[in-house]
Structures are given as structure tokens and as C-alpha cells.
GUMARLO-463057 format. One line per field, with one value per residue (C-alpha): residue number from 1; residue in one letter; chain; x, y, z. Coordinates in steps of 0.2 Angstrom, whole numbers, plus 5000, padded with zeros to 4 digits. Example, Ala and Ser with C-alpha at 12.3 -4.5 7.8 and 13.67 -1.06 7.14 Angstrom:
num [1 | 2]
residuo [A | S]
cadena [A | A]
px [5062 | 5068]
py [4978 | 4995]
pz [5039 | 5036]
//
This chain:
num [1 | 2 | 3 | 4 | 5 | 6 | 7 | 8 | 9 | 10 | 11 | 12 | 13 | 14 | 15 | 16 | 17 | 18 | 19 | 20 | 21 | 22 | 23 | 24 | 25 | 26 | 27 | 28 | 29 | 30 | 31 | 32 | 33 | 34 | 35 | 36 | 37 | 38 | 39 | 40 | 41 | 42 | 43 | 44 | 45 | 46 | 47 | 48 | 49 | 50 | 51 | 52 | 53 | 54 | 55 | 56 | 57 | 58 | 59 | 60 | 61 | 62 | 63 | 64 | 65 | 66 | 67 | 68 | 69 | 70 | 71 | 72 | 73 | 74 | 75 | 76 | 77 | 78 | 79 | 80 | 81 | 82 | 83 | 84 | 85 | 86 | 87 | 88 | 89 | 90 | 91 | 92 | 93 | 94 | 95 | 96 | 97 | 98 | 99 | 100 | 101 | 102 | 103 | 104 | 105]
residuo [Q | I | Y | V | V | F | S | E | E | L | K | C | W | C | R | A | I | I | K | S | I | M | Y | C | T | D | H | Y | Q | T | E | C | F | L | V | D | Y | A | K | Y | I | F | V | K | S | N | D | I | R | V | A | L | E | A | F | M | Q | I | P | Y | R | A | K | R | C | R | L | Y | R | T | K | P | V | T | L | R | I | D | F | F | E | N | T | A | K | I | V | P | A | K | R | W | D | S | A | A | T | R | Y | F | Q | N | L | L | K]
cadena [A | A | A | A | A | A | A | A | A | A | A | A | A | A | A | A | A | A | A | A | A | A | A | A | A | A | A | A | A | A | A | A | A | A | A | A | A | A | A | A | A | A | A | A | A | A | A | A | A | A | A | A | A | A | A | A | A | A | A | A | A | A | A | A | A | A | A | A | A | A | A | A | A | A | A | A | A | A | A | A | A | A | A | A | A | A | A | A | A | A | A | A | A | A | A | A | A | A | A | A | A | A | A | A | A]
px [5031 | 5033 | 5022 | 5021 | 5004 | 4998 | 4992 | 4979 | 4982 | 5001 | 4999 | 5014 | 5019 | 5024 | 5031 | 5019 | 5015 | 4997 | 4988 | 4971 | 4960 | 4941 | 4928 | 4918 | 4903 | 4913 | 4931 | 4944 | 4951 | 4967 | 4973 | 4991 | 5005 | 5016 | 5034 | 5041 | 5027 | 5022 | 5004 | 4989 | 4979 | 4966 | 4970 | 4960 | 4968 | 4971 | 4983 | 4995 | 5011 | 5025 | 5041 | 5056 | 5072 | 5081 | 5066 | 5068 | 5086 | 5082 | 5081 | 5064 | 5061 | 5049 | 5049 | 5034 | 5040 | 5033 | 5037 | 5043 | 5035 | 5027 | 5011 | 4997 | 4993 | 4980 | 4977 | 4964 | 4957 | 4948 | 4938 | 4933 | 4951 | 4957 | 4971 | 4977 | 4987 | 4995 | 4988 | 4989 | 4976 | 4969 | 4971 | 4979 | 4967 | 4967 | 4976 | 4991 | 4992 | 4993 | 5006 | 5017 | 5015 | 5020 | 5036 | 5040 | 5039]
py [4918 | 4931 | 4930 | 4941 | 4949 | 4961 | 4978 | 4986 | 5003 | 5002 | 4992 | 4981 | 4965 | 4968 | 4957 | 4954 | 4945 | 4938 | 4943 | 4936 | 4927 | 4929 | 4922 | 4935 | 4931 | 4921 | 4922 | 4922 | 4939 | 4941 | 4956 | 4958 | 4969 | 4976 | 4975 | 4987 | 5000 | 4998 | 4997 | 4985 | 4980 | 4968 | 4956 | 4942 | 4925 | 4924 | 4938 | 4929 | 4920 | 4911 | 4922 | 4917 | 4915 | 4929 | 4941 | 4937 | 4943 | 4961 | 4970 | 4976 | 4995 | 4996 | 4988 | 4987 | 4995 | 5002 | 5018 | 5011 | 5020 | 5033 | 5039 | 5048 | 5066 | 5078 | 5097 | 5101 | 5119 | 5126 | 5141 | 5147 | 5149 | 5153 | 5140 | 5126 | 5111 | 5095 | 5080 | 5061 | 5054 | 5036 | 5034 | 5043 | 5056 | 5060 | 5076 | 5068 | 5054 | 5066 | 5077 | 5061 | 5056 | 5073 | 5072 | 5056 | 5063]
pz [4986 | 4972 | 4956 | 4940 | 4938 | 4924 | 4930 | 4920 | 4927 | 4924 | 4908 | 4912 | 4921 | 4939 | 4953 | 4967 | 4983 | 4983 | 4999 | 4996 | 4984 | 4981 | 4970 | 4959 | 4948 | 4935 | 4939 | 4954 | 4959 | 4969 | 4980 | 4976 | 4984 | 4970 | 4977 | 4964 | 4966 | 4984 | 4981 | 4982 | 4967 | 4962 | 4947 | 4938 | 4941 | 4922 | 4924 | 4936 | 4930 | 4939 | 4939 | 4930 | 4940 | 4930 | 4934 | 4952 | 4953 | 4950 | 4967 | 4973 | 4971 | 4986 | 5003 | 5016 | 5032 | 5048 | 5058 | 5075 | 5089 | 5079 | 5087 | 5078 | 5084 | 5081 | 5083 | 5096 | 5096 | 5111 | 5105 | 5122 | 5128 | 5110 | 5110 | 5100 | 5105 | 5097 | 5107 | 5105 | 5094 | 5094 | 5075 | 5060 | 5052 | 5033 | 5035 | 5045 | 5032 | 5017 | 5026 | 5029 | 5011 | 5005 | 5017 | 5009 | 4991]
//
């Protein structure tokens, strides 16, 4: 279900999907996915509202997606043989993530 949350960073009300709720020292805090900005934020429970139907008719600007069958790779350098190869990796490293984000921009 979509709610409307206030983002302190963006200084505006945004549509969001609530992912989790946790109790802090004196209030509840929720982790939300902003459907128009494709980012996760934490907001206080006081900053959550039920969305009006007219607000929900606007199409989302962002969608969560996956890259089907895309595997992480890394550059393996052999100093003894003076070679470099791209080989499969077990997880994405930070350089590959930054490179992919730059491609998307």
C-alpha cells in the first residue's frame, strides 16, 4: 500500500511504500521506499499520511527492477605474469556499482 511521507532531505511530501517499522527511544521510525525518487529513507511515524485517491492517479517516476542474469565481475591482475583479466566475482564491488550508476545517468 502506498502512503505519503514527509522527507526532511527533499523538504516535500512523497509517495512511499513502508518497508519496516522500528521503535526508537521515544517514537516509531519507518523505513520507506520513495516510489518517485527510487531511494530508501527513514521517517518518523508522525510524518506519514494516507494518500488521497487523486494523488495516487499520478504515474510513478521510478520503479524497482532487477537486471536479469547480470553477474558481477572483477578485474584480476597478475603481477608475476604482467596480465589483467576480467573474471566472475561473488559479489558486486564498489567500483562496479559506481560504474553502473554512471551508465544509468
